[in-house]
ROSE-4610 file (N, C-alpha, C; in Angstrom, 1 decimal, always signed):
// ROSE-4610
residu = [M/M/M/A/A/A/E/E/E/R/R/R/D/D/D/G/G/G/E/E/E/M/M/M/I/I/I/L/L/L/L/L/L/V/V/V/E/E/E/D/D/D/E/E/E/D/D/D/F/F/F/V/V/V/R/R/R/S/S/S/V/V/V/T/T/T/K/K/K/E/E/E/V/V/V/L/L/L/E/E/E/M/M/M/E/E/E/G/G/G/Y/Y/Y/L/L/L/V/V/V/L/L/L/E/E/E/A/A/A/R/R/R/D/D/D/A/A/A/Q/Q/Q/E/E/E/G/G/G/L/L/L/E/E/E/I/I/I/F/F/F/G/G/G/K/K/K/H/H/H/G/G/G/S/S/S/E/E/E/I/I/I/D/D/D/L/L/L/L/L/L/L/L/L/T/T/T/D/D/D/V/V/V/V/V/V/M/M/M/P/P/P/G/G/G/M/M/M/N/N/N/G/G/G/R/R/R/D/D/D/L/L/L/A/A/A/A/A/A/K/K/K/L/L/L/V/V/V/G/G/G/R/R/R/N/N/N/P/P/P/L/L/L/L/L/L/K/K/K/T/T/T/I/I/I/F/F/F/M/M/M/S/S/S/G/G/G/Y/Y/Y/T/T/T/D/D/D/N/N/N/A/A/A/I/I/I/V/V/V/R/R/R/K/K/K/G/G/G/M/M/M/V/V/V/D/D/D/E/E/E/R/R/R/V/V/V/R/R/R/Y/Y/Y/L/L/L/Q/Q/Q/K/K/K/P/P/P/Y/Y/Y/T/T/T/L/L/L/D/D/D/G/G/G/L/L/L/N/N/N/E/E/E/L/L/L/V/V/V/R/R/R/E/E/E/V/V/V/L/L/L/D/D/D/C/C/C/P/P/P/T/T/T/A/A/A/T/T/T/P/P/P/L/L/L/E/E/E/V/V/V/L/L/L/T/T/T/Q/Q/Q/T/T/T/S/S/S/M/M/M/T/T/T/T/T/T/A/A/A/G/G/G/R/R/R/V/V/V/P/P/P/L/L/L/S/S/S]
num = [1/1/1/2/2/2/3/3/3/4/4/4/5/5/5/6/6/6/7/7/7/8/8/8/9/9/9/10/10/10/11/11/11/12/12/12/13/13/13/14/14/14/15/15/15/16/16/16/17/17/17/18/18/18/19/19/19/20/20/20/21/21/21/22/22/22/23/23/23/24/24/24/25/25/25/26/26/26/27/27/27/28/28/28/29/29/29/30/30/30/31/31/31/32/32/32/33/33/33/34/34/34/35/35/35/36/36/36/37/37/37/38/38/38/39/39/39/40/40/40/41/41/41/42/42/42/43/43/43/44/44/44/45/45/45/46/46/46/47/47/47/48/48/48/49/49/49/50/50/50/51/51/51/52/52/52/53/53/53/54/54/54/55/55/55/56/56/56/57/57/57/58/58/58/59/59/59/60/60/60/61/61/61/62/62/62/63/63/63/64/64/64/65/65/65/66/66/66/67/67/67/68/68/68/69/69/69/70/70/70/71/71/71/72/72/72/73/73/73/74/74/74/75/75/75/76/76/76/77/77/77/78/78/78/79/79/79/80/80/80/81/81/81/82/82/82/83/83/83/84/84/84/85/85/85/86/86/86/87/87/87/88/88/88/89/89/89/90/90/90/91/91/91/92/92/92/93/93/93/94/94/94/95/95/95/96/96/96/97/97/97/98/98/98/99/99/99/100/100/100/101/101/101/102/102/102/103/103/103/104/104/104/105/105/105/106/106/106/107/107/107/108/108/108/109/109/109/110/110/110/111/111/111/112/112/112/113/113/113/114/114/114/115/115/115/116/116/116/117/117/117/118/118/118/119/119/119/120/120/120/121/121/121/122/122/122/123/123/123/124/124/124/125/125/125/126/126/126/127/127/127/128/128/128/129/129/129/130/130/130/131/131/131/132/132/132/133/133/133/134/134/134/135/135/135/136/136/136/137/137/137/138/138/138/139/139/139/140/140/140/141/141/141/142/142/142/143/143/143/144/144/144/145/145/145/146/146/146/147/147/147/148/148/148/149/149/149]
x = [+106.3/+106.6/+105.6/+106.9/+105.6/+104.5/+104.3/+103.3/+103.5/+103.3/+103.4/+103.5/+103.8/+104.2/+102.4/+101.3/+100.8/+99.3/+100.0/+99.0/+97.5/+96.1/+95.1/+94.4/+93.8/+92.9/+91.6/+90.4/+89.1/+88.8/+88.8/+88.4/+86.7/+85.8/+84.9/+84.5/+84.1/+83.8/+83.0/+81.7/+81.2/+81.4/+82.1/+82.6/+83.8/+83.8/+84.5/+85.6/+85.9/+87.4/+87.8/+87.2/+87.9/+88.9/+87.7/+88.2/+89.5/+89.4/+90.5/+91.8/+91.4/+92.8/+93.4/+92.7/+92.6/+93.7/+92.8/+93.5/+94.7/+94.5/+96.4/+97.5/+97.0/+98.1/+98.3/+97.7/+97.7/+98.4/+98.4/+98.4/+100.1/+100.6/+101.9/+102.7/+102.1/+102.6/+102.4/+102.3/+103.0/+101.6/+100.2/+99.1/+98.2/+97.5/+96.5/+95.2/+94.8/+93.2/+92.2/+91.6/+90.1/+89.2/+88.0/+87.5/+86.3/+85.2/+83.7/+83.2/+82.1/+81.3/+80.5/+80.0/+79.1/+79.3/+78.4/+78.8/+77.8/+77.0/+76.8/+77.5/+78.2/+79.7/+80.7/+80.4/+81.7/+81.7/+80.3/+79.9/+80.6/+79.8/+79.9/+81.7/+82.5/+83.8/+84.5/+84.4/+84.3/+83.6/+83.0/+82.5/+83.4/+84.0/+85.6/+86.5/+86.5/+88.3/+88.1/+87.0/+87.4/+88.1/+89.3/+90.1/+91.3/+91.5/+92.3/+92.6/+92.0/+91.7/+91.8/+93.0/+93.7/+93.1/+92.8/+92.0/+91.1/+89.5/+88.4/+88.6/+89.0/+89.1/+87.7/+86.9/+85.4/+84.7/+84.2/+83.6/+82.7/+82.0/+81.3/+79.6/+79.5/+78.4/+78.5/+77.6/+77.0/+75.8/+75.4/+73.9/+73.8/+72.5/+71.9/+72.9/+73.5/+74.4/+75.2/+75.5/+76.7/+77.9/+78.9/+80.5/+80.4/+79.9/+80.1/+78.9/+77.9/+77.2/+77.6/+78.0/+79.5/+80.2/+81.4/+82.1/+81.6/+80.9/+79.9/+79.6/+79.4/+79.0/+80.8/+81.5/+82.9/+83.4/+83.4/+84.2/+83.4/+82.3/+81.5/+81.7/+82.1/+82.7/+83.9/+85.2/+86.3/+86.8/+86.8/+87.5/+88.7/+89.9/+91.2/+91.1/+89.7/+89.9/+90.3/+90.9/+91.5/+90.6/+89.8/+89.4/+89.7/+89.0/+89.8/+88.6/+87.4/+87.2/+87.3/+86.2/+87.2/+85.5/+85.9/+84.6/+84.9/+83.9/+83.7/+83.8/+82.7/+82.2/+83.6/+82.8/+84.1/+84.2/+85.3/+85.1/+85.0/+83.9/+83.1/+81.7/+81.4/+80.1/+79.8/+80.9/+80.4/+80.5/+80.8/+81.0/+79.7/+79.3/+77.7/+76.6/+76.5/+76.2/+76.0/+76.7/+77.1/+77.8/+77.8/+78.2/+79.9/+80.8/+82.0/+82.7/+82.6/+83.7/+84.9/+85.0/+86.2/+87.8/+87.5/+88.3/+88.9/+87.9/+88.1/+89.0/+89.9/+91.2/+89.8/+90.0/+89.1/+90.3/+89.7/+90.5/+89.4/+90.2/+89.3/+89.4/+88.5/+88.3/+88.4/+88.9/+90.0/+91.4/+91.9/+93.3/+94.2/+95.6/+96.9/+97.3/+97.9/+98.3/+99.2/+100.3/+100.8/+100.5/+99.3/+98.5/+98.0/+97.0/+96.7/+98.0/+98.9/+100.0/+99.9/+100.6/+100.7/+100.3/+98.7/+97.4/+97.0/+97.1/+97.1/+98.3/+99.3/+100.7/+100.6/+100.3/+99.4/+99.1/+97.9/+97.0/+97.4/+97.9/+98.1/+99.5/+100.5/+101.1/+100.5/+99.9/+99.1/+98.4/+98.8/+98.1/+96.7/+96.1/+95.3/+94.6/+94.8/+93.6/+92.0/+91.5/+90.1/+89.5/+88.1/+86.9/+86.1/+86.2/+85.6/+84.3/+85.2/+84.3/+84.4/+84.4/+83.9/+82.7/+82.7/+81.5/+80.8/+80.7/+79.6/+78.7/+79.7/+79.1/+79.3/+78.3/+78.3/+78.7/+79.7/+79.6/+80.4/+80.1/+80.5/+81.3/+81.5/+81.8/+83.3/+84.2/+85.7/+85.5/+86.5/+86.6/+88.3/+88.1/+89.9/+89.4/+90.8/+90.2/+91.8/+91.4/+92.3/+93.3/+94.8/+96.3/+96.1/+96.7/+97.0/+97.3/+98.4/+99.5/+99.2]
y = [-32.7/-32.3/-33.0/-32.4/-33.4/-32.5/-33.1/-32.4/-31.6/-30.4/-29.3/-29.6/-30.3/-31.0/-31.5/-31.7/-32.8/-31.6/-30.1/-29.4/-29.4/-29.6/-29.8/-28.6/-28.6/-27.4/-27.8/-27.7/-28.2/-26.9/-27.0/-26.4/-26.4/-25.6/-25.8/-24.0/-24.7/-24.1/-24.6/-23.7/-24.3/-24.4/-24.0/-23.6/-24.6/-25.6/-26.7/-25.9/-25.6/-24.9/-24.5/-23.2/-23.0/-23.5/-24.1/-25.1/-26.4/-26.8/-27.8/-27.4/-25.9/-24.7/-24.6/-24.3/-24.1/-25.3/-26.6/-27.2/-28.0/-27.9/-28.7/-27.2/-26.0/-25.1/-25.1/-25.4/-26.2/-27.3/-28.0/-29.5/-29.2/-28.3/-28.0/-27.7/-27.0/-26.3/-27.5/-28.6/-29.1/-29.7/-28.8/-29.1/-30.4/-31.2/-31.7/-31.3/-31.7/-30.9/-31.5/-31.1/-32.2/-31.1/-31.7/-30.9/-30.8/-29.7/-29.9/-29.2/-29.7/-28.5/-27.4/-28.2/-27.0/-27.4/-26.4/-26.6/-27.6/-28.6/-29.7/-30.6/-30.5/-31.9/-31.0/-30.3/-29.7/-30.0/-30.0/-30.7/-32.0/-32.6/-34.2/-34.6/-33.6/-34.2/-34.1/-32.6/-31.9/-33.2/-33.8/-35.0/-36.1/-36.1/-37.1/-37.2/-36.1/-35.4/-34.2/-33.6/-32.4/-31.6/-32.9/-32.8/-32.4/-33.1/-33.1/-32.0/-30.6/-30.1/-29.1/-27.6/-26.7/-25.7/-25.5/-24.0/-24.8/-23.9/-23.7/-22.6/-22.9/-21.9/-22.1/-21.1/-21.5/-20.5/-20.3/-19.5/-18.4/-17.2/-16.8/-16.7/-17.1/-16.9/-18.2/-19.5/-20.4/-21.4/-21.6/-22.0/-22.6/-23.1/-23.6/-22.7/-23.1/-22.6/-21.9/-20.4/-19.4/-20.0/-19.3/-19.4/-19.4/-17.9/-17.5/-18.9/-18.9/-19.9/-21.4/-21.7/-22.8/-22.8/-21.4/-21.5/-21.4/-20.9/-20.6/-22.1/-23.2/-24.4/-25.0/-24.9/-26.0/-24.9/-23.6/-23.3/-23.4/-23.8/-24.2/-25.7/-26.7/-27.6/-27.7/-26.3/-26.7/-25.5/-24.9/-23.4/-23.2/-23.8/-23.7/-23.5/-23.6/-24.2/-22.3/-22.5/-20.9/-21.2/-19.9/-19.5/-18.5/-19.0/-17.9/-17.8/-16.6/-16.7/-15.9/-16.4/-16.1/-15.6/-14.5/-14.5/-13.4/-13.4/-12.8/-11.3/-11.2/-9.7/-9.0/-7.4/-6.6/-6.8/-6.6/-6.8/-5.6/-4.8/-3.6/-4.5/-4.9/-5.6/-5.9/-7.3/-8.7/-7.8/-7.0/-6.6/-6.1/-5.3/-4.1/-5.2/-6.3/-7.6/-7.9/-8.4/-8.8/-10.4/-10.3/-11.9/-11.8/-11.0/-10.9/-10.2/-10.3/-9.0/-8.5/-7.8/-7.5/-7.5/-8.4/-9.1/-10.5/-10.7/-12.3/-12.4/-13.2/-13.2/-13.2/-12.5/-12.8/-12.7/-13.6/-13.1/-13.0/-11.7/-11.6/-12.2/-13.1/-13.8/-12.3/-12.5/-13.3/-13.3/-14.1/-14.0/-14.7/-14.2/-14.5/-15.9/-17.1/-18.1/-17.3/-16.8/-16.3/-15.5/-14.6/-14.1/-15.4/-16.5/-17.2/-18.0/-18.6/-19.0/-18.3/-16.8/-15.9/-15.9/-16.1/-15.6/-17.0/-17.9/-19.6/-19.9/-19.3/-19.2/-18.4/-17.2/-16.6/-16.7/-17.3/-17.4/-19.0/-19.8/-21.1/-20.6/-19.6/-19.6/-18.5/-18.0/-16.8/-17.6/-17.4/-18.1/-17.8/-16.0/-15.6/-15.5/-16.1/-16.0/-17.1/-17.1/-17.8/-17.0/-17.1/-16.5/-16.8/-17.3/-17.8/-16.5/-15.4/-14.1/-13.4/-13.4/-12.8/-13.5/-14.4/-15.4/-15.2/-14.9/-14.8/-13.4/-12.8/-11.2/-10.6/-9.9/-9.2/-7.8/-7.1/-6.2/-5.2/-4.1/-3.9/-2.5/-2.2/-0.4/+0.1/-0.9/-0.4/-0.9/-0.4/+0.0/-1.0/-1.8/-2.4/-3.5/-4.5/-5.4/-5.2/-6.3/-5.8/-7.0/-6.5/-7.5/-9.1/-10.0/-11.2/-11.5/-10.3/-10.7/-9.6]
z = [+118.0/+119.3/+120.8/+121.4/+123.1/+123.4/+124.1/+124.9/+125.7/+125.8/+127.0/+128.4/+129.1/+130.3/+130.5/+129.5/+130.2/+129.3/+129.3/+129.3/+127.9/+128.7/+127.5/+127.7/+126.5/+126.1/+125.1/+126.2/+125.4/+124.3/+123.0/+122.1/+121.7/+121.6/+121.5/+120.3/+119.4/+118.0/+117.4/+116.8/+115.8/+114.5/+114.3/+112.6/+112.3/+111.4/+111.2/+111.0/+109.7/+109.6/+110.3/+110.9/+112.4/+113.6/+113.8/+114.8/+114.1/+112.9/+112.7/+112.5/+111.5/+112.2/+113.0/+114.1/+115.9/+115.8/+115.9/+117.1/+116.2/+115.1/+114.2/+115.0/+115.0/+115.3/+117.3/+117.4/+119.0/+119.0/+118.6/+118.5/+117.8/+117.2/+116.6/+117.3/+118.4/+119.5/+121.1/+120.8/+121.5/+122.8/+122.6/+123.2/+123.2/+124.2/+123.6/+123.7/+122.2/+122.2/+122.2/+122.9/+122.3/+122.5/+121.2/+120.1/+120.2/+120.4/+120.5/+119.4/+118.8/+117.7/+118.3/+119.7/+120.6/+121.7/+122.5/+123.6/+124.4/+123.9/+124.4/+124.5/+123.1/+123.2/+124.3/+124.2/+125.4/+126.4/+127.5/+128.2/+128.7/+127.2/+127.8/+127.6/+126.8/+127.0/+128.1/+129.0/+130.2/+131.4/+131.4/+131.4/+132.1/+130.9/+130.7/+131.1/+130.7/+131.7/+132.0/+132.9/+133.3/+134.3/+135.0/+135.6/+135.0/+133.4/+133.0/+132.3/+132.0/+131.0/+132.0/+131.1/+132.3/+131.4/+130.3/+129.2/+128.4/+128.7/+127.9/+126.6/+125.6/+124.2/+123.9/+123.9/+123.2/+122.6/+121.6/+120.9/+121.3/+121.6/+122.5/+122.2/+120.4/+120.0/+119.0/+119.3/+118.7/+119.2/+118.3/+118.4/+119.9/+120.1/+121.8/+122.8/+123.7/+124.5/+124.2/+124.4/+124.2/+125.4/+124.6/+125.3/+126.5/+126.7/+128.5/+129.5/+128.9/+130.0/+129.9/+128.6/+129.0/+129.9/+129.9/+130.6/+132.4/+132.2/+133.8/+134.3/+133.5/+134.0/+134.1/+133.4/+133.6/+134.5/+134.9/+136.2/+137.4/+137.2/+138.6/+138.9/+137.7/+138.3/+138.5/+137.5/+137.9/+138.3/+139.5/+139.9/+139.5/+138.7/+138.7/+137.0/+136.4/+134.7/+134.1/+133.3/+132.8/+131.2/+131.1/+129.7/+128.9/+127.7/+126.9/+125.8/+125.8/+124.6/+123.9/+122.3/+120.8/+120.4/+119.1/+118.2/+117.1/+116.4/+115.4/+115.2/+116.4/+116.6/+117.4/+116.8/+118.1/+119.2/+119.7/+121.3/+122.1/+121.7/+122.0/+122.2/+121.1/+120.9/+121.7/+121.9/+122.8/+124.1/+124.5/+125.5/+126.1/+125.2/+125.2/+125.5/+125.1/+125.0/+126.3/+126.7/+128.4/+128.3/+127.1/+126.8/+127.5/+127.5/+128.1/+129.0/+130.1/+130.8/+130.2/+130.6/+130.3/+130.7/+132.0/+132.7/+132.3/+131.5/+130.7/+129.7/+129.3/+128.2/+126.9/+125.8/+124.8/+123.9/+122.5/+121.1/+120.3/+119.5/+118.0/+116.8/+116.5/+115.2/+114.0/+113.1/+113.1/+113.6/+113.7/+114.3/+114.1/+114.4/+113.9/+115.0/+113.8/+114.6/+115.9/+116.2/+116.7/+118.2/+117.1/+118.4/+119.4/+118.6/+118.9/+120.2/+119.7/+121.0/+121.7/+121.7/+122.4/+123.8/+123.1/+124.3/+125.3/+124.4/+125.5/+126.2/+125.6/+126.5/+127.8/+127.3/+128.6/+129.8/+129.3/+130.5/+131.2/+130.4/+131.0/+132.0/+132.0/+132.9/+134.0/+133.9/+134.5/+135.7/+137.0/+138.4/+138.4/+137.8/+138.2/+137.1/+136.1/+134.7/+134.9/+135.6/+136.0/+136.1/+135.1/+135.4/+136.3/+137.2/+138.1/+139.2/+139.7/+139.9/+139.0/+137.4/+136.5/+136.1/+136.3/+135.5/+136.6/+137.9/+138.6/+139.0/+138.8/+138.6/+137.3/+136.8/+135.0/+135.0/+136.4/+136.3/+135.2/+134.2/+133.0/+133.3/+134.3/+134.9/+134.3/+134.3/+134.2/+132.8/+132.2/+130.4/+130.4/+129.5/+128.9/+130.0/+129.9/+130.4/+131.3/+132.6/+133.6/+133.3/+133.5/+133.1/+134.0/+133.8/+134.0/+135.3/+135.5/+136.9/+137.1]
C-alpha cells in the first residue's frame, strides 16, 4: 500500500513484540513508521526526522524517561506534533499518577488492531489533537477526555 500522503509515525515502545506488531499494522495501513526501543532512541530519531514526523505513538511506562516526558520534549521542539499515549495500565491508574492528562489521547493495551488504526486516523485528521497545552499544565480536575473535535 502507498504511504498515506507521506504521514510518518514515531513509535516508541520498549516491548519488542508489541513494537513489531504495531509497526507492521501501521505500515499495512500505509504509514511510514520509525521505531524506537526507548525514549532516548526516540529523541535521536526525532533529531534526524522531527520536521517530517506527524504523530508520536508512545508507551507511557518505559525504563529511563517515560512517554509523557518524551512527548513534552518533542512537542517543545515541534508544537504541531500529535501524540497518542499507550499503556497496559488501566486508564484511571495512569491519570491518577499524573502521567497522562485526560485530554491527551490514550490507547489501552492490549488494543485491537482496528482500535489502533481508528485512533491513529482520528488523531491525524484532527487539527486540535496536539497536547502542547496539556503537557505544560498538569491539571486533573475534569473527568474523561475532551473530544478531539
